N, C-alpha and C positions, 0 to 999 in steps of 0.2 A: 251369037250368047253373052251374054256379057263377063266381064273377067269376076263382078261379084257371085252372081248364079252360079261357073266353074267354080268357085271357091269351094261354095255353101256348099255342091255336091261331096266336090272330093271330102270334104271334111266329113259329112253325112257318111259317104263310104270308109272313112277310117275308123268312124267311130264304132261302126255295124260288125265291121270286121274284126276291131276291138270286143265285143259283144261279144262274139260269135269263139273269140278265144284265139283268133288267129293273128297276134300281133307279135310285133318282131320279137324274136330271142324267148317264146313261150311256146313254139310248138319242137315237134320231133318227130322226124319217120323213122318209125324205130320196127327193124326186121331182125328178125330172130331168125336164124334154122338151127334144126335141128337132126342128128342121127339117130337110130334107135336100134336096139340088138338086132339079129337075122331071124331069132326065134320072135319075135314079135307078132302075134296072132296077126293074118295080113288083115281078116274084120275087122281088126279094133282098130278105134278115133285114137287123137292125142292129142289132149291139151293140156297147156298155160296154166297156171293158174301161181297167182302176184299178189302185190301189194296195189292194184292200181283197180280201178271199176273195168279197163278196157282189159285189163289179166284175171278177172274175175270177183275180184279184191279175197283172194286166197282160197274159192270156191273151186272144187273139183267139178270135173266136166262143163265147166259155164265157159271158156273160151277154147274154143276149137279151131284148132290149125288145119292150115290148105297141106294136103298130099302133094309135093311136086316132083317126087322121082321115088323108086323103091326104099320102102326106110328110112324116107326124106322126108319131114315138114317145113314147111314156112309161117309164120305171125308175122301182120304185116298192118302197124296201123298207126296214125298220126296220136301222138300221146299230146296234152297242152300242161304247163304249168305243172312239171313234175322233177324233182331233181337228183331222186335214184330210184330205179323200177328194182325189186329182188322178186326171185320166180326161180318157180321149178316144176318139172314133167309129170305129167300121169295118163292114165288111160281111162279116166273117167272117172276114179275111182279111189281116194286115196290107200285103198288100199294094194290099189295096183301103180303107186308111185314110182319113183325114181331112184336106183340105190345105186352104190359102188357095186363093182363087180366082186367085192368081198359081203358084199350086203348092210355096210356100214350107212345111214344118211347121208345126202349129198346136201352140203353144206349148202345154203341157199343163193341160185346165179343173181349176177348184182348188172344193171350197166346203172351207172353215173353220164343224167344227165346236164351236160354245162352248155350252154348257149353261146355262141362269140358276136350275138348283136344280126344276124339272117335271120331272112323269115321263118326258113326251114333247116333243122340240124338233121342230118339222115345219120343213123345211126343203126350198125350191122352187128350182128353179134352168131357165129357158128357155134354149137353145139354139142354132145355126146352124152345119149344115155349108155351107162355100160351095164343097167340090170334093171329088171324091174322087182316090187318087194314080192310078189305072188309066184315071180316066177324065180326065185333065187333056189340053185343046186344045195344040196343036202350039204357038203363039204363046203360052203359057203367061212369063212373064216369068222365071221361074227357067231354062226350060232356056236363056237367053245373058244370064242374072246373072254380076257381075263381082263376086268376092269382094273383100270389102274387108278390108284386111289390110298389116300391117308387113312390108316384103322382097315376095317373090316370086314363082310357083306356075306349076305345071304341073297341071290335070285330065285324067285319063286317065278319061275314061268308059267304060263297061261292061265292065270288063275279065273277061276270061273266066282258065278252067283248067281245065287238066283231071280236079280230086282236085273241085270244086265246082260243084253242079247251078247255082247264080246267078250272074251277073256282077255286078261292084261297081266303085262310082266307086275310083278312089287320088287325092288329092292330095301332089302333091309339094313343100313349101314350100322355098325358100333364103332364107338373110339376104342384109338388106343388102352390096349391095357384091359378091354371088358372081358378077355378071357383067363385072365391073369387070377392065380391063385389067391391073393392076395384080396381080388373082387368078388370074391365069388356072391360075396352076400350083399355087396350095390346093386342099386335100384336108380334105375333113370329116366330124366324126362322125357320126354317124345314130341315129336316135330311130323307130320301127316304133310307131307306136300306132293301138287298134281306136278304133268310133267317128269314124271321120276328118271326117263331119261335123259333129259337136261341138265338134270342136277353133278351128277361127277363126271362126267369123260367124255370130252369135244368129242370122240368119235362117235360116240353112241347119241348126242348133240343133234335136234335137227337144222342149228344156223354151223354145225362145226365149232359152236363152244360153250364150254360148260358153265352150272354157275359158278364151280370152284366151291360147293358147301362142306364139303369135306376139310379144306385149306384153310377156307374160313373159322368153321368149329376149331379147327386145331391151333390153329394161331390165337386164336380170341383165347381161349383154356389155357395154354401155356405165358398167356400176356395174364391168366389170371382175371379175367373181362365178363365169364362167364362160365356158366355151367356144364357136364358132359352133358350129353345129349345125344338119345338113337335120330336117327330120323329114318323116317319109312317112303320112300318114294314108289306112288302110284305111276308109272307108265299108263301117256292117251293112247287111244286108239282112234282108230279108222272116223272115230263118232262123236270126238274129241269137241265140237262144236255143240251139239246138241249136250250130249254128256254135261259140258261145265256151265249151263245157264240155266238155272233152275226152272226162267220163264222164256215162254216161246218166241223167237222176233221173226215177225211175217216179213218184215222188209230185209230182211238179214238172211231169210230161210234155215233158221236151225233152231236150237232150242230145245228146253222143256223136259228134258229127261235129269235135270241136275237132281232132284227131290231123287229119284233112282239109285242115281250113286253116289248120296249122302248116304242113304240107308245102307247100302255094299258097301262103306266103308266103315258107319256108324255100328251096323247090325253083325256083318261077318267079317271084315279087317280087323277093328280094332280086338277085339273079342281075342282071336286068335293071335295077335301081335302081341298082348297082355297072357296069355299063355303059356308062349313058348321062351319072351323074350322077360327080362328081369327092367323089366317098367314100375314108375311112378303112372298108377292106371288114374287118377283121378283127374279134374278139370282144369285143376290149377298149374298141374306137371304135363298138359297136354295141349299142345298148339296144331293149327293147321294153316299152310300160307301156299300162294302161288301166283304167277303173275299173269295179265290180263284175262282171260276167262280165267285162269285158272286164281287171279285176283277175286274177280265176280262170284267162286262157287265159295271159297272163301271164307268171303265176308258172310254166306247167306246160311252156310254149316256152325260158324260161330255162334251165332241168331239163331238157328232155326235150335241147332241143339246148346245151348249154357253150358248146362251138364255134364258134358262130355266134352267141350274143346274152350278152355278158358281165353286161350290166345289165338289171335287170329295177324297173321302178315299178307295183307292185302299190297300187293304191290301191283302199281301201273292196271290197277283195277279197270277194266270195263266195264263200268260205271251207267257207261249209256247206254248199255243192251236195251231192246224193249224201249225205247224210249220213257228210258230212266227208271224205270220202275222200280227200284233194287232200292232208290232210294226211299219215296214215302214205306217203304215194306220196311227195310231198316228202322227208318224214325219210329213205327208202330211198335216196335221189337222192345228197339230203349237199349241205352249203355251205363254201366253201370258196376263199380270199382269192385265192388263183391265178387262180381261173376264176368267181367269181358277184361282184357287186356288189347288193343289195339294199336297196330304202326298198318300207317297207309304212307305210300308216295306216287312221285310222277313224274317224271321230264317233263320239262321244258322242250322240248324236242320232238314229244308222242302225240302232235295234233292238237288242235282247238279242242276238238270236241271232248276228247279222251280229260284233259287239260281243265278244261269246263265241268265236266259230272263230277270232277275228285274236288273240287275246287267249294262244289255245291252239297257235296253229301259233308266236308271239315265245316262248310259254315252251319248247315243245320247241328252238327254233332256242337257246337263250340252254343253256339244260340240258346238248343233246346234242351243241351246235359251241359252246361258250363262248370259243374263242376268233378264231372269225367275226367278223373289226372290219370290216368292207366292209357295215355291215347298222347299218340307219334305221328304228326303228321309231314312229311317233308319234300322239298322240289329241288328236283336238280336239274342245275344251269346248262347242261351239255347233255346233257341222257336222250337218246329212242330207245325206241319198244323193240329191245332187244335181248338176245343172251348177254352181250356183251357190257348191256347197261345194267343190268342183272348183279351182273358179276359184281362190279366194281362196287357197289353197295350191302352186298345180302351182308356183309359184318356188320352192319350199323343197324337192320329190324333185327338180327338173333343178337345183336348185343343188348338192345331193346330187348327184347320178351326174356331171353335165359341171362340176363345179368348176372353178376352179384351182388 
């Protein structure tokens, strides 16, 4: 065989390996071992859920682990082109997700994948599940935990709705001085926020970092940069994927309950809040906000109910959901200074698809509604898609929406 032929074959195989993702510094043999509580039902399967397609893209029951010993399970896969994987464990349903022994959320576990130039890097991690959400003892600390925050709050447990199958907790935060005698006649604008369990206290937050909403408001009010407001935080449920998306996304396997969830807030929750707290109930003093799918549903609710929500905080929105269908829908609804105020943002490290979708909507708004001045779109250079990033910039969105 000639030298030229050997060289050609060598180049062919090198290119073939690269096309399949097996090029140097691209592959990681990830092995994750987890031990689970001894009271885990023997018939139950254990799954890993995380931010990679091989980890189920955060779907429960998608990435099955292999039982290798009593109460011990293994996940093993070659993961190409990933810098950081994050994950949690569940038993096939987010109702059965892992918790700390006190009942609080376990922060996302993670592995930073940093290749040193070899063909395959082996990454091994051992974990332990302390407790399962559906098997918590009634004496678990989470049941009597008092949130550590500025201002005051009321927590309503297991709020039912005729529109929703699952009950959820709702926290109503009021600023310092709300109960003072001198303020008894004062009324306040209201911000309704999704993922309410992530807003105020790190121990209750999904990733172990809260948004610091109470701290941001307190700081801005004292600096005379925003009005005092009431914040209504609606906790998420195991059906978050379905409830926060008005459209069904067959590719991602979720969504479609956003309209019902919106009716719960508009027709049931808001009237109760207005009756029991000193609110300014008109649309100009009412906003809705959230991140990711919470940003998607906030845009939907603000445009579907402009007579209820005058403001929208659309943070790192999942506008790509259902093949970007929210964008033409939003443009058909239109934007008008007389009824809408919109803050939208995106981090540059949140992925090309998310960034592209936010830029498409921004471009459409500027092209079709150039006179829409109550609008702000911002991009943040080093921001990822997580609570820490949203905590670092929530004050900007609050100042824009409720500024003096």
